[in-house]
C-alpha positions in Angstrom: 8.2 -4.8 -7.5 11.3 -4.9 -5.5 9.2 -4.8 -2.3 7.2 -8.0 -3.4 10.7 -9.8 -3.4 11.5 -8.7 0.1 10.4 -10.3 3.3 7.2 -8.6 4.5 8.6 -7.4 7.8 11.6 -5.7 6.0 9.3 -4.1 3.3 7.0 -2.9 6.2 9.9 -1.2 8.0 10.5 0.8 4.8 6.8 1.4 4.1 6.4 2.9 7.7 9.0 5.6 6.8 7.7 6.6 3.3 5.7 9.7 2.6 2.1 9.0 1.4 2.7 10.5 -2.1 5.4 7.7 -2.7 3.8 5.0 -0.6 0.4 4.9 -2.2 1.4 4.4 -5.8 4.1 1.8 -4.7 1.6 -0.1 -2.6 -1.1 0.1 -5.4 1.3 -1.6 -7.9 1.8 -4.6 -5.7 -0.1 -7.9 -5.8 -2.9 -8.1 -3.3 -1.2 -11.1 -1.5 2.1 -9.4 -1.2 0.6 -6.2 0.0 -1.4 -8.1 2.7 1.7 -9.4 4.2 3.3 -6.0 4.3 0.3 -4.4 5.9 0.2 -7.0 8.6 3.7 -6.1 9.5 3.4 -2.4 9.4 2.6 -0.1 12.4 -1.1 -0.3 12.8 -1.7 3.5 12.4 0.3 3.7 9.2 -1.4 0.5 7.8 -4.7 1.9 8.5 -4.0 5.2 6.7 -2.6 3.3 3.8 -5.7 1.2 3.6 -7.8 4.3 3.6 -5.7 6.0 0.8 -5.7 2.9 -1.4 -9.5 2.6 -1.0 -9.9 6.2 -1.8 -7.6 5.8 -4.9 -9.6 2.9 -6.0 -12.9 4.6 -5.7 -11.7 7.7 -7.7 -10.4 5.3 -10.5 -13.7 3.4 -10.6 -15.7 6.7 -10.7 -13.4 8.0 -13.6 -14.0 4.8 -15.5 -17.8 5.1 -15.5 -17.9 8.5 -17.2 
């Protein structure tokens, strides 16, 4: 994604301003290593919320796959 090509700090500044309905799918589409760098540069509360939302999304996807 375009965010993976950016410096983590620059991507984090944008991520900090995005609404969750946009942020979650964008972040979910990133490679783990790239996302980790961005999370480290984000505001702590926003990074924590994104982590929770990504975990919930992953759990729902896994549950849907076992049916």
